[in-house]
LUMVO-919377 format. One line per field, with one value per atom (N, C-alpha, C): atom name; y, x, z; residue number from 1. Coordinates in Angstrom, 1 decimal. Atoms other than C-alpha are relative to their C-alpha. Layout:
name = CA:...
Y = Y:...
X = X:...
Z = Z:...
resi = NUM:...
This chain:
name = N:CA:C:N:CA:C:N:CA:C:N:CA:C:N:CA:C:N:CA:C:N:CA:C:N:CA:C:N:CA:C:N:CA:C:N:CA:C:N:CA:C:N:CA:C:N:CA:C:N:CA:C:N:CA:C:N:CA:C:N:CA:C:N:CA:C:N:CA:C:N:CA:C:N:CA:C:N:CA:C:N:CA:C:N:CA:C:N:CA:C:N:CA:C:N:CA:C:N:CA:C:N:CA:C:N:CA:C:N:CA:C:N:CA:C:N:CA:C:N:CA:C:N:CA:C:N:CA:C:N:CA:C:N:CA:C:N:CA:C:N:CA:C:N:CA:C:N:CA:C:N:CA:C:N:CA:C:N:CA:C:N:CA:C:N:CA:C:N:CA:C:N:CA:C:N:CA:C:N:CA:C:N:CA:C:N:CA:C:N:CA:C:N:CA:C:N:CA:C:N:CA:C:N:CA:C:N:CA:C:N:CA:C:N:CA:C:N:CA:C:N:CA:C:N:CA:C:N:CA:C:N:CA:C:N:CA:C:N:CA:C:N:CA:C:N:CA:C:N:CA:C:N:CA:C:N:CA:C:N:CA:C:N:CA:C:N:CA:C:N:CA:C:N:CA:C:N:CA:C:N:CA:C:N:CA:C:N:CA:C:N:CA:C:N:CA:C:N:CA:C:N:CA:C:N:CA:C:N:CA:C:N:CA:C:N:CA:C:N:CA:C:N:CA:C:N:CA:C:N:CA:C:N:CA:C:N:CA:C:N:CA:C:N:CA:C:N:CA:C:N:CA:C:N:CA:C:N:CA:C:N:CA:C:N:CA:C:N:CA:C:N:CA:C:N:CA:C:N:CA:C:N:CA:C:N:CA:C:N:CA:C:N:CA:C:N:CA:C:N:CA:C:N:CA:C:N:CA:C:N:CA:C:N:CA:C:N:CA:C:N:CA:C:N:CA:C:N:CA:C:N:CA:C:N:CA:C:N:CA:C:N:CA:C:N:CA:C:N:CA:C:N:CA:C:N:CA:C:N:CA:C:N:CA:C:N:CA:C:N:CA:C:N:CA:C:N:CA:C:N:CA:C:N:CA:C:N:CA:C:N:CA:C:N:CA:C:N:CA:C:N:CA:C:N:CA:C:N:CA:C:N:CA:C:N:CA:C:N:CA:C:N:CA:C:N:CA:C:N:CA:C:N:CA:C:N:CA:C:N:CA:C:N:CA:C:N:CA:C:N:CA:C:N:CA:C:N:CA:C:N:CA:C:N:CA:C:N:CA:C:N:CA:C:N:CA:C:N:CA:C:N:CA:C:N:CA:C:N:CA:C:N:CA:C:N:CA:C:N:CA:C:N:CA:C:N:CA:C:N:CA:C:N:CA:C:N:CA:C:N:CA:C:N:CA:C:N:CA:C:N:CA:C:N:CA:C:N:CA:C:N:CA:C:N:CA:C:N:CA:C:N:CA:C:N:CA:C:N:CA:C:N:CA:C:N:CA:C:N:CA:C:N:CA:C:N:CA:C:N:CA:C:N:CA:C:N:CA:C:N:CA:C:N:CA:C:N:CA:C:N:CA:C:N:CA:C:N:CA:C:N:CA:C:N:CA:C:N:CA:C:N:CA:C:N:CA:C:N:CA:C:N:CA:C:N:CA:C:N:CA:C:N:CA:C:N:CA:C:N:CA:C:N:CA:C:N:CA:C:N:CA:C:N:CA:C:N:CA:C:N:CA:C:N:CA:C:N:CA:C:N:CA:C:N:CA:C:N:CA:C:N:CA:C:N:CA:C:N:CA:C:N:CA:C:N:CA:C:N:CA:C:N:CA:C:N:CA:C:N:CA:C:N:CA:C:N:CA:C:N:CA:C:N:CA:C:N:CA:C:N:CA:C:N:CA:C:N:CA:C:N:CA:C:N:CA:C:N:CA:C:N:CA:C:N:CA:C:N:CA:C:N:CA:C:N:CA:C:N:CA:C:N:CA:C:N:CA:C:N:CA:C:N:CA:C
Y = -0.4:113.2:1.2:-0.9:115.2:1.1:-1.0:117.5:1.4:-1.4:121.2:0.8:-0.8:123.4:1.4:-1.4:126.8:0.5:-0.6:129.2:-0.8:0.7:127.3:-1.4:1.4:123.7:-0.1:0.1:124.4:0.0:-0.2:125.4:-1.2:1.1:122.3:-1.3:1.3:119.6:-1.0:1.0:116.5:-0.6:0.5:115.6:1.0:-1.0:118.7:-0.5:0.5:116.6:-0.6:0.5:115.2:1.1:-1.1:118.7:0.2:-0.4:119.2:-1.1:1.1:115.8:0.2:-0.2:116.8:0.9:-1.0:119.6:-0.7:0.7:117.1:-0.4:0.5:115.9:1.1:-1.0:119.3:0.5:-0.6:119.8:-0.5:0.4:119.9:0.5:-0.5:121.9:0.4:-0.5:123.2:1.2:-1.2:126.4:-0.3:0.5:124.6:-0.6:0.6:122.7:1.1:-1.2:126.0:0.5:-0.5:127.1:-0.9:0.9:124.0:0.2:-0.2:124.5:1.3:-1.3:128.1:-0.1:0.1:127.2:-0.8:1.0:124.3:0.4:-0.4:125.9:1.4:-1.3:129.4:0.1:-0.1:130.5:0.6:-0.6:131.5:1.5:-1.5:135.0:0.5:-0.4:135.3:-0.1:0.2:133.8:1.0:-1.0:136.0:1.4:-1.3:139.1:0.1:0.0:138.2:-0.3:0.4:136.7:0.7:-0.7:138.9:-0.9:0.9:136.0:0.0:0.0:135.0:-1.5:1.4:131.4:-0.1:0.3:130.1:-1.3:1.3:126.5:-0.7:0.7:123.9:-0.2:0.2:123.3:1.2:-1.3:127.0:-0.1:0.0:126.5:-1.0:1.0:123.3:0.6:-0.5:125.0:1.1:-1.0:127.9:-0.6:0.7:125.5:-0.6:0.6:123.7:1.1:-1.1:127.0:0.6:-0.8:128.5:-1.1:0.9:125.2:0.2:-0.1:125.8:1.3:-1.2:129.2:-0.1:0.0:128.2:-1.4:1.4:124.4:-0.8:0.6:123.6:0.4:-0.4:123.5:0.6:-0.8:126.2:-0.1:0.1:125.9:-1.2:1.3:122.4:-1.1:1.0:119.8:-1.3:1.3:116.8:0.0:-0.1:117.9:0.1:-0.1:118.8:-1.4:1.4:115.3:-0.9:0.8:113.7:0.3:-0.5:115.8:-0.4:0.4:115.3:-1.5:1.5:111.5:-0.4:0.4:111.2:0.4:-0.5:113.3:-0.8:0.8:111.3:-1.4:1.4:107.9:-0.1:0.0:108.9:0.0:-0.1:109.9:-1.3:1.3:106.7:-1.1:0.9:104.6:0.1:-0.3:106.2:-0.4:0.3:105.8:-1.5:1.4:102.1:-0.7:0.6:101.3:0.2:-0.2:103.0:-0.7:0.7:101.3:-1.5:1.4:98.0:-0.6:0.4:97.7:-0.7:0.7:95.1:0.3:-0.3:95.3:-0.7:0.8:92.6:0.8:-0.7:94.6:1.3:-1.2:97.7:-0.3:0.5:95.8:-0.1:0.2:94.8:1.3:-1.3:98.3:0.8:-0.8:99.7:-0.7:0.6:97.1:-0.6:0.6:96.0:1.1:-1.0:99.4:0.3:-0.4:100.0:-1.0:0.9:98.4:0.2:-0.1:97.6:-1.1:1.0:95.6:-1.4:1.2:93.2:-0.7:0.6:92.6:-0.7:0.6:92.0:-1.3:1.3:89.5:-1.1:1.0:87.8:-0.6:0.4:87.7:-0.2:0.0:88.4:-1.0:0.9:86.6:-1.5:1.4:83.2:-0.5:0.3:83.3:-0.2:0.1:83.9:-1.2:1.1:81.3:-1.4:1.2:78.7:-0.8:0.6:78.0:-0.8:0.5:77.1:-0.9:0.7:75.1:-1.4:1.3:71.8:0.0:-0.2:73.2:0.0:0.1:72.5:1.4:-1.4:76.1:1.0:-1.1:79.3:0.6:-0.6:80.6:1.4:-1.3:83.6:1.3:-1.1:85.9:0.2:-0.1:85.1:0.4:-0.5:85.6:1.4:-1.3:88.9:0.8:-0.6:89.9:0.0:0.1:88.8:1.1:-1.0:91.0:1.4:-1.4:94.0:0.3:-0.2:93.5:0.2:-0.2:93.2:1.2:-1.2:96.5:-0.2:0.3:94.9:0.4:-0.6:96.6:1.5:-1.5:100.3:0.5:-0.7:102.4:0.7:-0.6:103.5:1.4:-1.4:107.2:0.6:-0.7:108.2:-0.4:0.5:106.0:0.8:-0.7:107.6:1.4:-1.4:111.1:0.1:0.0:110.3:-0.2:0.3:108.9:1.2:-1.2:112.0:1.1:-1.0:114.2:-0.2:0.3:112.5:0.6:-0.8:114.5:-1.0:0.9:111.5:-0.4:0.3:111.0:1.2:-1.2:114.5:0.0:0.0:113.5:-1.3:1.2:110.4:0.4:-0.2:110.3:-1.2:1.1:108.1:-0.2:0.2:106.5:0.7:-0.8:108.5:-0.9:0.9:105.5:-1.5:1.4:101.7:-0.4:0.4:101.3:0.5:-0.5:103.6:-0.9:0.8:101.5:-1.3:1.3:98.2:0.2:-0.3:99.8:0.1:-0.1:100.8:-1.4:1.3:97.4:-1.0:0.8:95.7:0.3:-0.4:97.8:-0.6:0.5:96.8:-1.5:1.5:93.2:-0.5:0.5:92.8:0.9:-1.0:96.0:0.7:-0.6:96.9:0.2:-0.2:98.4:-0.7:0.6:96.4:-1.4:1.4:93.2:-0.9:0.9:90.5:-1.3:1.3:87.5:-1.2:1.1:85.3:-0.2:0.0:86.1:-0.8:0.6:84.3:1.0:-0.9:86.2:-0.9:1.0:84.1:0.8:-0.6:85.0:-1.1:1.0:83.1:0.6:-0.4:83.1:-0.3:0.1:83.7:-0.6:0.4:82.2:1.2:-1.2:85.7:0.8:-0.6:87.6:1.1:-1.2:90.9:0.2:-0.1:90.2:0.4:-0.4:91.8:0.4:-0.3:91.8:-0.6:0.5:91.1:-0.4:0.3:89.6:0.2:-0.4:91.4:-0.9:0.9:89.0:-1.2:1.3:86.1:0.4:-0.4:88.1:-0.7:0.6:86.8:1.1:-0.9:88.5:-0.8:0.8:87.3:0.8:-0.6:88.1:-0.7:0.5:87.6:-0.9:0.9:85.2:0.7:-0.8:87.9:-0.8:0.9:85.6:0.9:-0.6:86.4:1.1:-1.0:88.6:-0.8:0.6:87.7:0.6:-0.3:88.1:1.6:-1.4:91.7:0.8:-0.7:92.8:-0.1:0.1:91.3:0.8:-0.9:93.1:1.4:-1.3:96.4:0.2:-0.1:95.8:-0.3:0.3:94.2:1.2:-1.1:97.1:1.2:-1.1:99.6:-0.4:0.4:97.6:0.0:0.0:97.3:1.5:-1.4:101.1:0.5:-0.4:101.6:-0.6:0.6:99.2:0.5:-0.5:100.5:1.4:-1.4:104.0:0.0:0.1:103.0:-0.5:0.7:101.1:1.0:-1.1:104.4:0.2:-0.2:104.0:1.2:-1.2:106.9:1.3:-1.2:109.3:1.1:-1.1:112.8:0.2
X = -0.9:104.1:0.9:-1.0:106.3:-0.6:0.7:103.7:0.3:-0.3:104.7:-1.2:1.1:101.7:0.3:-0.1:101.4:-1.4:1.3:98.5:-0.9:0.8:97.4:-0.3:0.3:97.8:-0.9:0.9:96.1:-1.4:1.4:92.9:-0.5:0.5:92.7:0.6:-0.7:94.9:-1.0:0.9:92.9:0.4:-0.5:95.1:-0.2:0.2:94.1:-1.0:1.0:91.3:0.8:-0.8:94.1:0.3:-0.2:94.3:1.3:-1.3:97.0:1.0:-0.9:98.6:1.4:-1.2:101.3:1.0:-0.8:102.5:0.9:-0.9:103.9:1.3:-1.3:106.5:1.0:-0.9:108.0:0.8:-0.7:109.2:1.5:-1.4:113.0:0.7:-0.7:113.9:-0.9:0.8:112.8:-0.8:0.7:111.7:-1.4:1.3:109.0:-0.9:0.8:107.9:-0.6:0.5:107.5:-1.3:1.2:105.2:-1.2:1.1:103.2:-0.7:0.5:102.8:-0.8:0.7:101.8:-1.4:1.3:99.1:-1.0:1.0:97.6:-0.4:0.4:97.5:-0.5:0.5:96.5:-1.5:1.4:92.9:-0.2:0.3:91.3:0.1:0.1:90.8:1.5:-1.3:94.5:0.7:-0.6:95.6:-0.5:0.5:93.3:0.6:-0.6:94.6:1.5:-1.4:98.3:0.4:-0.3:98.2:-0.9:0.9:95.5:-0.8:0.8:93.4:-1.4:1.4:89.8:-0.4:0.3:89.9:-1.3:1.2:86.5:-0.1:0.0:87.2:1.4:-1.2:90.0:0.3:-0.1:89.4:0.7:-0.6:90.3:1.6:-1.4:93.5:0.9:-0.7:94.6:0.3:-0.2:94.1:1.1:-1.0:96.2:1.4:-1.2:98.9:0.6:-0.4:99.0:0.5:-0.3:99.0:1.3:-1.3:101.9:1.2:-1.0:103.9:1.3:-1.3:106.4:0.8:-0.6:107.2:1.2:-1.1:109.4:0.4:-0.2:109.6:0.9:-0.9:111.8:1.4:-1.4:115.6:0.6:-0.4:116.9:-1.0:1.1:113.5:0.2:-0.3:114.6:-0.7:0.7:112.0:0.7:-0.7:114.2:1.0:-1.0:117.0:-0.7:0.8:114.4:-0.5:0.5:113.0:1.1:-1.2:116.5:0.4:-0.5:117.5:-1.0:1.0:114.2:0.0:0.0:114.3:1.1:-1.1:117.8:-0.1:0.2:117.0:-1.0:1.0:113.9:0.5:-0.5:115.5:1.1:-1.1:118.5:-0.7:0.7:116.1:-0.7:0.7:114.1:1.0:-1.0:117.2:0.5:-0.4:118.4:-1.0:1.1:115.0:-0.1:0.2:114.7:1.2:-1.2:118.3:0.0:0.0:118.0:-1.0:1.1:114.7:0.0:-0.2:115.9:-1.2:1.2:112.9:0.5:-0.4:113.4:-0.8:0.7:112.4:-1.4:1.3:109.7:-1.0:0.9:108.3:-0.5:0.4:108.3:-1.1:1.0:106.4:-1.4:1.3:103.8:-0.6:0.6:103.4:-0.6:0.5:102.9:-1.3:1.1:100.3:-1.0:1.0:98.5:-0.5:0.4:97.9:-1.5:1.4:94.4:-0.9:0.9:92.0:-1.4:1.4:88.5:-0.8:0.8:85.6:0.2:-0.3:86.4:1.2:-1.3:89.9:-0.3:0.3:88.5:-0.8:0.8:86.0:0.9:-0.8:88.5:1.2:-1.3:91.6:-0.2:0.0:90.8:-1.0:1.1:87.5:0.3:-0.3:88.6:1.1:-1.1:91.7:-0.5:0.6:89.7:-0.9:0.9:87.1:0.7:-0.8:89.8:0.1:-0.2:90.3:-1.2:1.3:86.6:-0.7:0.5:86.2:-0.6:0.5:85.6:-1.2:1.1:83.0:-1.3:1.3:79.3:-0.6:0.6:78.4:1.1:-0.9:80.4:-0.2:0.3:80.9:-0.6:0.8:78.6:0.9:-1.0:81.6:0.6:-0.7:83.3:-1.0:1.0:80.0:-0.2:0.2:79.6:1.2:-1.2:83.2:0.1:0.0:82.8:-1.0:1.0:79.7:0.5:-0.7:81.6:1.0:-1.1:84.5:-0.6:0.7:82.0:-0.8:0.7:80.5:-1.5:1.5:77.1:-0.5:0.5:76.9:0.2:-0.1:76.2:1.2:-1.2:79.3:-0.4:0.3:79.2:0.4:-0.4:79.4:-0.4:0.4:77.4:0.9:-0.9:79.6:1.4:-1.3:82.8:-0.1:0.2:81.4:0.0:0.0:80.8:1.3:-1.4:84.3:0.9:-0.8:85.8:-0.1:0.3:84.2:0.8:-0.7:86.1:1.4:-1.2:89.1:1.3:-1.2:91.5:0.2:-0.1:90.8:0.2:-0.1:91.5:1.1:-1.1:94.7:-0.1:0.2:93.2:-0.6:0.7:92.2:-0.8:0.9:89.2:-0.3:0.4:88.3:-1.3:1.2:85.8:-0.9:0.9:84.5:0.4:-0.2:84.5:1.4:-1.3:87.6:1.1:-1.0:89.7:0.0:0.1:88.4:0.8:-0.7:89.7:1.5:-1.5:93.1:0.5:-0.5:93.5:-0.1:0.2:92.2:1.2:-1.1:94.8:1.3:-1.2:97.5:0.1:0.2:96.3:0.2:0.0:96.0:1.4:-1.2:99.2:1.2:-1.1:101.3:0.1:0.0:100.6:-1.4:1.4:97.5:-0.1:0.0:98.4:-0.5:0.6:96.4:0.8:-0.9:98.9:-0.7:0.5:97.7:0.6:-0.8:100.4:-0.1:0.0:99.9:-1.3:1.2:97.7:-0.6:0.8:95.0:-0.9:0.7:93.8:-0.7:0.8:91.0:-0.3:0.4:90.7:-1.1:1.0:87.9:0.5:-0.4:88.8:-1.1:1.0:87.1:-0.4:0.4:86.9:-1.1:1.2:83.7:0.2:-0.2:84.8:1.5:-1.4:88.5:0.2:-0.2:89.9:1.5:-1.5:93.7:0.6:-0.6:96.1:1.5:-1.4:99.5:0.6:-0.3:101.0:1.2:-1.2:104.1:-0.7:0.6:101.7:-1.3:1.3:98.7:-1.2:1.1:96.5:-0.8:1.0:93.4:-0.9:0.8:91.5:-1.3:1.3:87.8:-0.6:0.8:85.7:-1.1:1.1:82.9:-1.3:1.2:80.2:-1.2:1.1:78.0:-1.2:1.3:74.3:-0.4:0.4:74.3:-0.4:0.4:72.5:0.9:-0.8:74.1:0.0:0.1:72.9:0.6:-0.6:74.0:1.5:-1.5:77.5:0.6:-0.6:77.9:0.2:-0.2:77.3:1.0:-1.0:79.3:1.4:-1.3:82.2:0.5:-0.5:82.4:0.5:-0.5:82.6:1.3:-1.3:85.3:1.2:-1.1:87.3:0.4:-0.3:87.1:0.8:-0.7:88.2:1.5:-1.4:91.2:0.9:-0.9:92.5:0.5:-0.4:92.5:0.9:-0.8:94.0:1.5:-1.3:96.9:1.1:-1.0:98.7:0.2:-0.2:98.5:-0.7:0.8:96.0:0.4:-0.4:97.8:0.4:-0.4:98.2:1.5
Z = -1.0:9.9:-0.5:0.5:7.7:-0.9:0.8:6.0:0.6:-0.4:6.1:-0.4:0.4:6.3:-0.4:0.3:4.7:-0.3:0.1:4.0:-1.1:1.1:0.8:0.4:-0.2:1.9:1.2:-1.1:5.2:-0.3:0.4:3.5:-0.7:0.9:1.2:0.4:-0.3:2.8:0.7:-0.6:3.4:1.4:-1.3:6.4:1.1:-1.1:8.3:1.0:-1.0:9.9:1.3:-1.1:12.1:1.0:-0.9:13.6:0.6:-0.6:16.1:0.0:-0.2:15.9:-0.7:0.6:13.4:0.9:-0.7:15.7:0.9:-1.0:18.2:-0.6:0.6:15.8:-0.4:0.3:15.4:1.2:-1.2:19.0:0.0:0.0:19.1:1.3:-1.2:22.3:1.1:-1.1:25.6:-0.3:0.4:24.1:-0.5:0.6:22.1:1.0:-1.0:25.1:0.8:-0.8:27.0:-0.8:0.7:24.1:0.1:-0.2:24.4:1.3:-1.3:28.1:0.1:0.0:27.6:-0.8:0.8:24.9:0.7:-0.6:26.8:1.4:-1.4:30.3:0.2:-0.1:29.5:-0.4:0.4:29.3:-1.4:1.2:26.0:0.1:-0.2:27.4:-0.1:0.0:28.1:-1.4:1.3:24.8:-1.1:1.0:22.8:0.2:-0.2:24.5:-0.4:0.2:24.2:-1.4:1.4:20.8:-1.1:0.9:19.4:-0.9:0.7:18.3:0.5:-0.5:18.8:0.2:-0.3:20.1:0.8:-0.7:21.1:0.7:-0.5:21.7:-0.3:0.3:21.5:-1.5:1.5:17.8:-0.6:0.5:17.1:0.4:-0.5:19.2:-0.8:0.8:17.4:-1.4:1.3:14.0:0.0:-0.2:15.2:0.1:-0.2:16.3:-1.3:1.2:13.0:-1.0:1.0:11.0:0.3:-0.3:12.9:0.4:-0.3:13.5:-0.7:0.8:10.7:0.3:-0.2:11.9:1.0:-1.0:14.9:0.4:-0.4:15.0:-0.9:0.9:12.0:0.4:-0.3:12.5:-1.3:1.2:10.1:-1.2:1.0:8.3:-0.9:0.9:7.0:0.7:-0.6:7.7:0.1:-0.1:6.9:1.2:-1.0:9.1:1.5:-1.2:11.8:0.5:-0.4:11.7:0.5:-0.4:11.9:1.4:-1.3:14.8:1.1:-1.0:16.6:0.3:-0.2:16.0:0.8:-0.7:17.3:1.5:-1.3:20.3:0.8:-0.6:21.2:0.2:-0.1:20.5:1.2:-1.1:22.8:1.4:-1.3:25.6:0.3:-0.3:25.3:0.3:-0.3:25.2:1.5:-1.5:28.5:1.0:-1.0:30.1:0.1:-0.1:29.2:0.6:-0.5:30.1:1.6:-1.4:33.5:0.7:-0.6:34.2:-0.3:0.3:32.8:-0.6:0.7:30.5:-1.4:1.2:27.8:-1.3:1.2:24.1:0.0:-0.1:24.7:0.9:-0.9:27.6:-0.7:0.8:25.4:-0.9:1.1:22.7:0.7:-0.7:25.3:0.4:-0.4:26.6:-1.2:1.1:23.1:-0.5:0.6:22.0:1.0:-1.0:25.2:1.0:-1.0:26.9:0.0:0.1:25.6:0.6:-0.7:28.0:-0.4:0.5:26.7:0.6:-0.4:27.6:-0.7:0.8:24.8:0.5:-0.5:26.2:1.3:-1.4:29.7:-0.2:0.3:28.2:-0.6:0.7:26.0:0.8:-0.7:28.3:1.5:-1.5:31.9:0.5:-0.5:32.5:-0.1:0.1:31.1:0.9:-0.9:33.2:1.5:-1.4:36.4:0.1:0.0:35.6:-0.1:0.2:34.8:1.3:-1.3:38.5:0.5:-0.5:38.9:-1.1:1.2:35.7:0.4:-0.3:37.5:1.1:-0.9:39.9:-0.7:0.7:39.1:-0.1:0.0:40.0:0.4:-0.3:40.0:1.3:-1.3:43.5:-0.1:0.2:44.1:0.0:0.0:44.9:-1.3:1.3:41.6:-1.1:0.9:39.8:0.1:-0.2:41.3:-0.5:0.4:40.6:-1.6:1.5:36.9:-0.5:0.5:36.5:0.2:-0.2:37.9:-1.1:1.1:35.5:-1.4:1.3:32.6:-0.1:-0.1:33.6:-0.1:-0.2:34.3:1.3:-1.3:37.7:-0.1:0.0:38.0:0.7:-0.5:38.5:1.3:-1.3:42.2:0.2:-0.1:41.6:1.3:-1.2:44.7:1.1:-1.0:46.9:-0.2:0.2:45.3:0.5:-0.3:45.8:1.5:-1.5:49.5:0.6:-0.5:49.9:-0.2:0.3:48.3:1.1:-1.0:51.0:1.3:-1.2:53.7:0.0:-0.1:54.9:-0.3:0.2:54.9:-1.5:1.4:51.2:-1.0:0.8:50.0:-1.1:1.0:48.2:-0.8:0.8:46.5:-1.3:1.3:42.8:-0.2:0.2:42.2:-1.5:1.4:38.9:-0.4:0.5:36.8:-0.9:0.7:34.9:0.2:-0.2:34.7:-0.4:0.5:32.6:0.9:-1.0:34.9:1.3:-1.2:37.8:-0.2:0.3:36.1:-0.1:0.1:35.4:1.4:-1.4:39.0:0.7:-0.6:40.1:-0.4:0.5:37.9:0.6:-0.7:39.5:1.4:-1.4:43.0:0.0:0.1:41.8:-0.4:0.6:39.7:0.0:0.1:40.0:-1.3:1.3:36.4:-0.5:0.5:34.6:-1.4:1.3:31.5:0.1:0.0:30.7:-0.9:0.8:29.5:-0.3:0.5:27.5:0.7:-0.5:29.0:1.5:-1.5:32.7:0.5:-0.8:35.2:0.8:-0.9:37.0:0.8:-0.9:40.0:1.1:-1.0:42.4:1.0:-1.1:45.7:0.8:-1.0:48.3:1.3:-1.3:51.8:1.0:-1.0:54.9:0.8:-0.7:56.3:-0.8:0.6:55.6:-1.0:0.9:54.1:-0.3:0.4:53.4:-1.5:1.4:50.3:-0.1:0.1:49.5:-1.3:1.2:46.8:0.2:0.0:46.1:-1.4:1.3:43.2:-0.6:0.6:42.9:-0.8:0.6:41.9:-0.7:0.7:40.4:0.8:-0.8:43.3:0.6:-0.7:44.5:0.9:-0.9:47.5:0.4:-0.4:48.1:1.2:-1.2:51.3:-0.4:0.2:51.7:-0.2:0.1:52.0:0.4:-0.5:54.1:0.2:-0.3:54.4:-1.0:1.1:51.3:-1.3:1.2:48.1:-1.1:1.1:44.6:-0.2:0.3:44.1:1.1:-1.1:47.5:0.0:0.1:47.0:-1.1:1.1:43.7:0.5:-0.4:45.3:1.0:-1.1:48.5:-0.5:0.4:46.6:-0.9:0.8:44.1:0.9:-0.9:47.0:0.7:-0.6:48.8:-0.9:1.0:45.6:-0.1:0.1:45.3:1.2:-1.2:48.9:0.0:0.0:48.5:-1.0:1.1:45.2:0.3:-0.3:46.5:1.2:-1.2:49.8:-0.3:0.3:48.1:-0.3:0.2:47.2:-1.5:1.4:43.4:-0.5:0.4:43.3:0.8:-0.7:45.5:-0.9:0.9:44.0:0.2
resi = 1:1:1:2:2:2:3:3:3:4:4:4:5:5:5:6:6:6:7:7:7:8:8:8:9:9:9:10:10:10:11:11:11:12:12:12:13:13:13:14:14:14:15:15:15:16:16:16:17:17:17:18:18:18:19:19:19:20:20:20:21:21:21:22:22:22:23:23:23:24:24:24:25:25:25:26:26:26:27:27:27:28:28:28:29:29:29:30:30:30:31:31:31:32:32:32:33:33:33:34:34:34:35:35:35:36:36:36:37:37:37:38:38:38:39:39:39:40:40:40:41:41:41:42:42:42:43:43:43:44:44:44:45:45:45:46:46:46:47:47:47:48:48:48:49:49:49:50:50:50:51:51:51:52:52:52:53:53:53:54:54:54:55:55:55:56:56:56:57:57:57:58:58:58:59:59:59:60:60:60:61:61:61:62:62:62:63:63:63:64:64:64:65:65:65:66:66:66:67:67:67:68:68:68:69:69:69:70:70:70:71:71:71:72:72:72:73:73:73:74:74:74:75:75:75:76:76:76:77:77:77:78:78:78:79:79:79:80:80:80:81:81:81:82:82:82:83:83:83:84:84:84:85:85:85:86:86:86:87:87:87:88:88:88:89:89:89:90:90:90:91:91:91:92:92:92:93:93:93:94:94:94:95:95:95:96:96:96:97:97:97:98:98:98:99:99:99:100:100:100:101:101:101:102:102:102:103:103:103:104:104:104:105:105:105:106:106:106:107:107:107:108:108:108:109:109:109:110:110:110:111:111:111:112:112:112:113:113:113:114:114:114:115:115:115:116:116:116:117:117:117:118:118:118:119:119:119:120:120:120:121:121:121:122:122:122:123:123:123:124:124:124:125:125:125:126:126:126:127:127:127:128:128:128:129:129:129:130:130:130:131:131:131:132:132:132:133:133:133:134:134:134:135:135:135:136:136:136:137:137:137:138:138:138:139:139:139:140:140:140:141:141:141:142:142:142:143:143:143:144:144:144:145:145:145:146:146:146:147:147:147:148:148:148:149:149:149:150:150:150:151:151:151:152:152:152:153:153:153:154:154:154:155:155:155:156:156:156:157:157:157:158:158:158:159:159:159:160:160:160:161:161:161:162:162:162:163:163:163:164:164:164:165:165:165:166:166:166:167:167:167:168:168:168:169:169:169:170:170:170:171:171:171:172:172:172:173:173:173:174:174:174:175:175:175:176:176:176:177:177:177:178:178:178:179:179:179:180:180:180:181:181:181:182:182:182:183:183:183:184:184:184:185:185:185:186:186:186:187:187:187:188:188:188:189:189:189:190:190:190:191:191:191:192:192:192:193:193:193:194:194:194:195:195:195:196:196:196:197:197:197:198:198:198:199:199:199:200:200:200:201:201:201:202:202:202:203:203:203:204:204:204:205:205:205:206:206:206:207:207:207:208:208:208:209:209:209:210:210:210:211:211:211:212:212:212:213:213:213:214:214:214:215:215:215:216:216:216:217:217:217:218:218:218:219:219:219:220:220:220:221:221:221:222:222:222:223:223:223:224:224:224:225:225:225:226:226:226:227:227:227:228:228:228:229:229:229:230:230:230:231:231:231:232:232:232:233:233:233:234:234:234:235:235:235:236:236:236:237:237:237:238:238:238:239:239:239:240:240:240:241:241:241:242:242:242:243:243:243:244:244:244:245:245:245:246:246:246:247:247:247:248:248:248:249:249:249:250:250:250:251:251:251:252:252:252:253:253:253:254:254:254:255:255:255:256:256:256
């Protein structure tokens, strides 16, 4: 984090494989943020013309950022004072943010360590909690079996259906998931109000008497699925996936 690059170390430094990551720790003021915005939002053509460089891809840009980081991002060219000032600035802003939003240290810890959603976490945390409600039944209800298969990514991601939904005028301001993990994150928001999967929480799925009902109660982490009468397991998987896509985008969590 505190390595200062120069022309010699940049050529041989083993840490350069981290590319642009060091650069983020050198931001101290709005001027540097403006520089970031400029570098990340401008085309290579524009950057090459204005900076007289020859960027061909993002790797070239990252290397340029590392190479030039020390030129304008240290406070009085002092890396230690820069780190101290930057640390206090960031910590103060974080403190204000968490105080205003009444976020506890425990919640922050959960945010930091539970945010990465993976198939393994879905399999180890979410699926057992869902199945717990049906542990005494001889056979898993067909709707729950279909839902489990969707969560485990054993059902084809409904890209064609999503593309057709996007074309509808009423959906022009919606952002749709681009892969299965993004789908599960949005589903968790619709289901619980948070995209984080908590080991301590309950995740309960009910079956309604209504055929195609699908709703949630975020206060209790309850999700209700319809009966899907007259459909076989494969048909339920496809239809349920589509309905879940419709509901999570309709809920407002994906508005632009």
